[in-house]
DRENSE-745378 format. One record per residue: residue in one letter; x, y, z of N, C-alpha, C in turn. Coordinates in Angstrom, 2 decimals. Layout:
N
{pt "a",{X,Y,Z},{X,Y,Z},{X,Y,Z}}
...
END
This chain:
115
{pt "x",{11.32,17.03,2.79},{10.69,16.03,3.62},{9.32,15.67,3.06}}
{pt "x",{8.96,14.39,3.19},{7.66,13.90,2.77},{7.02,13.18,3.96}}
{pt "x",{5.77,13.49,4.19},{5.01,12.86,5.28},{3.86,12.07,4.67}}
{pt "x",{3.66,10.85,5.16},{2.63,9.96,4.61},{1.54,9.73,5.65}}
{pt "x",{0.29,9.79,5.20},{-0.85,9.52,6.07},{-1.66,8.38,5.46}}
{pt "x",{-1.72,7.27,6.19},{-2.43,6.07,5.72},{-3.79,5.95,6.40}}
{pt "x",{-4.71,5.31,5.71},{-6.01,5.03,6.30},{-6.64,3.84,5.59}}
{pt "x",{-7.65,3.25,6.23},{-8.43,2.22,5.57},{-8.27,0.82,6.08}}
{pt "x",{-7.40,0.58,7.02},{-7.26,-0.77,7.56},{-8.46,-1.15,8.40}}
{pt "x",{-8.48,-2.41,8.84},{-9.57,-2.87,9.69},{-9.65,-4.37,9.73}}
{pt "x",{-10.78,-4.85,10.22},{-11.02,-6.28,10.34},{-12.10,-6.67,9.33}}
{pt "x",{-11.84,-7.73,8.60},{-12.79,-8.18,7.57},{-12.78,-9.69,7.52}}
{pt "x",{-13.89,-10.26,7.14},{-13.94,-11.72,6.98},{-13.30,-12.13,5.66}}
{pt "x",{-12.83,-13.34,5.64},{-12.25,-13.88,4.41},{-13.24,-13.75,3.26}}
{pt "x",{-12.73,-13.33,2.11},{-13.58,-13.09,0.96},{-14.04,-11.65,0.83}}
{pt "x",{-13.83,-10.88,1.87},{-14.24,-9.49,1.87},{-13.24,-8.57,1.20}}
{pt "x",{-13.52,-7.28,1.29},{-12.70,-6.26,0.63},{-12.38,-5.12,1.58}}
{pt "x",{-11.25,-4.51,1.33},{-10.85,-3.29,2.02},{-10.14,-2.40,1.02}}
{pt "x",{-10.17,-1.10,1.29},{-9.44,-0.14,0.45},{-8.56,0.71,1.35}}
{pt "x",{-7.27,0.67,1.06},{-6.31,1.48,1.79},{-5.99,2.73,0.99}}
{pt "x",{-5.74,3.81,1.73},{-5.34,5.06,1.10},{-4.07,5.58,1.76}}
{pt "x",{-3.28,6.28,0.99},{-2.07,6.89,1.52},{-1.84,8.21,0.80}}
{pt "x",{-1.86,9.28,1.55},{-1.63,10.61,0.99},{-0.24,11.09,1.37}}
{pt "x",{0.46,11.64,0.42},{1.80,12.18,0.64},{1.74,13.70,0.71}}
{pt "x",{2.44,14.25,1.70},{2.49,15.70,1.89},{3.95,16.12,1.98}}
{pt "x",{4.22,17.32,1.45},{5.56,17.85,1.57},{6.18,18.12,0.21}}
{pt "x",{7.48,17.92,0.14},{8.24,18.21,-1.08},{8.17,17.02,-2.03}}
{pt "x",{7.14,17.02,-2.86},{6.89,15.90,-3.76},{7.50,16.19,-5.12}}
{pt "x",{8.47,15.39,-5.50},{9.03,15.52,-6.84},{8.18,14.73,-7.82}}
{pt "x",{8.17,15.15,-9.05},{7.22,14.59,-10.01},{7.52,13.13,-10.35}}
{pt "x",{8.77,12.74,-10.30},{9.13,11.37,-10.66},{9.34,10.55,-9.38}}
{pt "x",{8.38,9.70,-9.08},{8.48,8.96,-7.82},{7.72,7.64,-7.90}}
{pt "x",{7.96,6.80,-6.93},{7.21,5.55,-6.78},{6.44,5.62,-5.48}}
{pt "x",{5.20,5.14,-5.52},{4.43,4.98,-4.29},{4.06,3.50,-4.19}}
{pt "x",{4.34,2.94,-3.04},{4.29,1.49,-2.90},{3.55,1.09,-1.63}}
{pt "x",{3.07,-0.13,-1.64},{2.48,-0.74,-0.44},{3.30,-1.97,-0.08}}
{pt "x",{3.70,-2.02,1.16},{4.37,-3.20,1.73},{3.49,-3.74,2.85}}
{pt "x",{3.74,-4.95,3.25},{3.06,-5.50,4.42},{4.02,-6.36,5.21}}
{pt "x",{3.68,-6.45,6.49},{4.48,-7.31,7.37},{3.53,-8.13,8.22}}
{pt "x",{3.57,-9.43,8.00},{2.76,-10.35,8.80},{3.51,-10.68,10.09}}
{pt "x",{2.79,-11.09,11.11},{3.45,-11.45,12.38},{4.54,-12.49,12.17}}
{pt "x",{5.73,-12.18,12.66},{6.84,-13.12,12.57},{7.49,-13.23,11.23}}
{pt "x",{7.10,-12.36,10.29},{7.67,-12.43,8.95},{8.31,-11.09,8.58}}
{pt "x",{9.10,-11.15,7.53},{9.74,-9.94,7.04},{8.75,-9.09,6.24}}
{pt "x",{9.04,-7.82,6.19},{8.22,-6.92,5.38},{8.41,-7.28,3.91}}
{pt "x",{7.30,-7.29,3.17},{7.37,-7.65,1.76},{6.61,-6.64,0.92}}
{pt "x",{7.06,-6.49,-0.32},{6.38,-5.60,-1.25},{5.08,-6.24,-1.71}}
{pt "x",{4.00,-5.48,-1.64},{2.70,-5.96,-2.11},{2.42,-5.43,-3.51}}
{pt "x",{2.58,-4.12,-3.69},{2.30,-3.51,-4.98},{3.02,-2.18,-5.07}}
{pt "x",{3.36,-1.81,-6.29},{4.03,-0.53,-6.51},{3.48,0.13,-7.75}}
{pt "x",{3.49,1.44,-7.73},{3.05,2.19,-8.90},{3.86,3.47,-9.00}}
{pt "x",{4.50,3.65,-10.15},{5.30,4.84,-10.36},{4.41,5.99,-10.82}}
{pt "x",{4.96,7.18,-10.74},{4.22,8.35,-11.22},{4.00,8.28,-12.72}}
{pt "x",{4.78,7.47,-13.39},{4.62,7.29,-14.83},{3.67,6.16,-15.18}}
{pt "x",{3.18,5.45,-14.16},{2.16,4.44,-14.39},{2.63,3.01,-14.36}}
{pt "x",{3.93,2.77,-14.20},{4.41,1.40,-14.13},{3.92,0.73,-12.85}}
{pt "x",{3.42,-0.48,-13.00},{2.79,-1.18,-11.88},{3.39,-2.56,-11.70}}
{pt "x",{3.56,-2.95,-10.44},{4.02,-4.29,-10.12},{3.25,-4.83,-8.92}}
{pt "x",{3.04,-6.13,-8.93},{2.35,-6.80,-7.82},{3.13,-8.03,-7.37}}
{pt "x",{3.01,-8.32,-6.10},{3.49,-9.61,-5.61},{2.61,-10.71,-6.20}}
{pt "x",{3.20,-11.84,-6.49},{2.43,-12.93,-7.09},{1.23,-13.31,-6.23}}
{pt "x",{1.39,-13.21,-4.94},{0.34,-13.67,-4.02},{-0.91,-12.79,-4.05}}
{pt "x",{-0.81,-11.60,-4.62},{-1.97,-10.69,-4.63},{-2.48,-10.39,-6.03}}
{pt "x",{-1.80,-10.87,-7.04},{-2.24,-10.62,-8.41},{-3.67,-11.12,-8.61}}
{pt "x",{-4.42,-10.40,-9.35},{-5.84,-10.69,-9.66},{-6.76,-10.40,-8.48}}
{pt "x",{-6.21,-10.04,-7.32},{-7.07,-9.72,-6.17},{-6.92,-8.27,-5.71}}
{pt "x",{-5.71,-7.75,-5.81},{-5.43,-6.40,-5.36},{-5.19,-5.49,-6.56}}
{pt "x",{-5.58,-4.23,-6.41},{-5.34,-3.23,-7.45},{-4.78,-1.98,-6.82}}
{pt "x",{-3.63,-1.55,-7.32},{-3.04,-0.30,-6.86},{-3.36,0.79,-7.87}}
{pt "x",{-3.69,1.95,-7.36},{-3.97,3.09,-8.24},{-3.47,4.34,-7.54}}
{pt "x",{-3.36,5.39,-8.29},{-2.91,6.63,-7.68},{-3.52,7.83,-8.37}}
{pt "x",{-3.65,8.88,-7.60},{-4.12,10.17,-8.09},{-2.94,11.12,-7.93}}
{pt "x",{-2.25,11.36,-9.02},{-1.04,12.18,-8.94},{-1.34,13.61,-8.53}}
{pt "x",{-2.51,14.11,-8.89},{-2.87,15.47,-8.52},{-3.02,15.60,-7.00}}
{pt "x",{-3.42,14.52,-6.35},{-3.59,14.51,-4.90},{-2.44,13.84,-4.18}}
{pt "x",{-1.45,13.38,-4.94},{-0.31,12.66,-4.34},{-0.80,11.54,-3.41}}
{pt "x",{-1.76,10.81,-3.90},{-2.38,9.76,-3.10},{-2.35,8.44,-3.85}}
{pt "x",{-2.05,7.38,-3.11},{-2.06,6.04,-3.67},{-3.09,5.22,-2.92}}
{pt "x",{-3.74,4.33,-3.66},{-4.79,3.49,-3.10},{-4.43,2.02,-3.32}}
{pt "x",{-4.93,1.19,-2.44},{-4.81,-0.25,-2.64},{-6.18,-0.87,-2.40}}
{pt "x",{-6.80,-1.30,-3.48},{-8.09,-1.99,-3.39},{-7.80,-3.47,-3.22}}
{pt "x",{-8.27,-4.03,-2.13},{-7.99,-5.43,-1.81},{-9.30,-6.21,-1.81}}
{pt "x",{-9.42,-7.13,-2.74},{-10.60,-7.97,-2.87},{-10.26,-9.42,-2.57}}
{pt "x",{-11.28,-10.21,-2.33},{-11.10,-11.65,-2.07},{-10.02,-11.88,-1.03}}
{pt "x",{-10.11,-11.15,0.05},{-9.07,-11.22,1.09},{-9.01,-12.59,1.73}}
{pt "x",{-7.79,-12.99,2.07},{-7.51,-14.27,2.69},{-6.88,-14.05,4.06}}
{pt "x",{-7.00,-15.00,4.96},{-6.35,-14.84,6.27},{-4.86,-14.56,6.16}}
{pt "x",{-4.21,-15.10,5.13},{-2.77,-14.86,4.97},{-2.45,-13.44,4.52}}
{pt "x",{-3.47,-12.64,4.22},{-3.25,-11.23,3.91},{-3.16,-10.39,5.18}}
{pt "x",{-3.40,-11.00,6.32},{-3.32,-10.29,7.59},{-1.92,-9.73,7.82}}
{pt "x",{-1.86,-8.51,8.31},{-0.59,-7.89,8.61},{-0.72,-6.39,8.74}}
{pt "x",{0.39,-5.75,8.97},{0.44,-4.30,8.96},{0.88,-3.85,7.57}}
{pt "x",{0.09,-2.99,6.99},{0.37,-2.50,5.64},{0.99,-1.11,5.74}}
{pt "x",{2.12,-0.98,5.07},{2.88,0.27,5.11},{2.91,0.92,3.73}}
{pt "x",{2.65,2.19,3.72},{2.83,2.98,2.51},{4.29,3.43,2.43}}
{pt "x",{4.81,3.47,1.23},{6.21,3.86,1.01},{6.29,4.81,-0.16}}
{pt "x",{7.02,5.90,0.05},{7.25,6.89,-1.01},{8.74,6.91,-1.30}}
{pt "x",{9.08,6.83,-2.58},{10.49,6.79,-2.94},{10.73,7.63,-4.19}}
{pt "x",{11.75,8.51,-4.10},{12.23,9.20,-5.29},{13.74,9.19,-5.26}}
{pt "x",{14.36,10.02,-6.07},{15.83,10.00,-6.17},{16.52,10.42,-4.89}}
{pt "x",{15.78,11.12,-4.02},{16.43,11.71,-2.86},{15.98,11.11,-1.53}}
{pt "x",{14.83,10.49,-1.49},{14.35,10.02,-0.20},{13.55,8.74,-0.32}}
{pt "x",{13.45,8.08,0.83},{12.70,6.84,0.95},{11.94,6.93,2.28}}
{pt "x",{10.65,7.20,2.17},{9.84,7.54,3.35},{8.77,6.49,3.60}}
{pt "x",{8.55,6.18,4.88},{7.56,5.17,5.27},{6.43,5.79,6.09}}
{pt "x",{5.25,5.26,5.89},{4.15,5.60,6.76},{4.21,4.78,8.04}}
{pt "x",{3.30,5.08,8.97},{3.30,4.38,10.25},{2.66,3.00,10.17}}
{pt "x",{1.93,2.76,9.12},{1.31,1.45,8.94},{-0.15,1.44,9.37}}
{pt "x",{-0.91,0.57,8.73},{-2.31,0.37,9.09},{-2.58,-1.13,9.17}}
{pt "x",{-3.27,-1.55,10.21},{-3.48,-2.96,10.47},{-4.63,-3.52,9.62}}
{pt "x",{-4.37,-4.66,9.01},{-5.41,-5.40,8.29},{-5.50,-6.79,8.92}}
{pt "x",{-6.70,-7.15,9.35},{-6.92,-8.47,9.91},{-8.02,-9.15,9.12}}
{pt "x",{-7.71,-10.31,8.59},{-8.69,-11.09,7.81},{-9.01,-12.35,8.61}}
{pt "x",{-10.24,-12.45,9.05},{-10.65,-13.60,9.85},{-11.19,-14.71,8.95}}
{pt "x",{-10.94,-15.93,9.38},{-11.38,-17.09,8.57},{-12.79,-17.51,8.93}}
END
């Protein structure tokens, strides 16, 4: 079992920055992906950014050049640095841990970007 603890959401004005963190606890296998998804009101959950334990990184087109995903493998923690935030970035951000055996979600952290 893997348990995820997210932090860092909040309310920010457009153009501002936030940093999300997600720590994984439990049976962590060395080969895994840690990802950030978000769900805006009335929309489907979408992938924002992903980073594998081997360093492979992917971003949604809408956040490229503004968001940066990083991870500390020693701490089993993934971060999402969000800069130049836009109102359309508003939503609940979910951390996701995935390996060959499990697919685990955090409870989510709210991000609100005011115009």
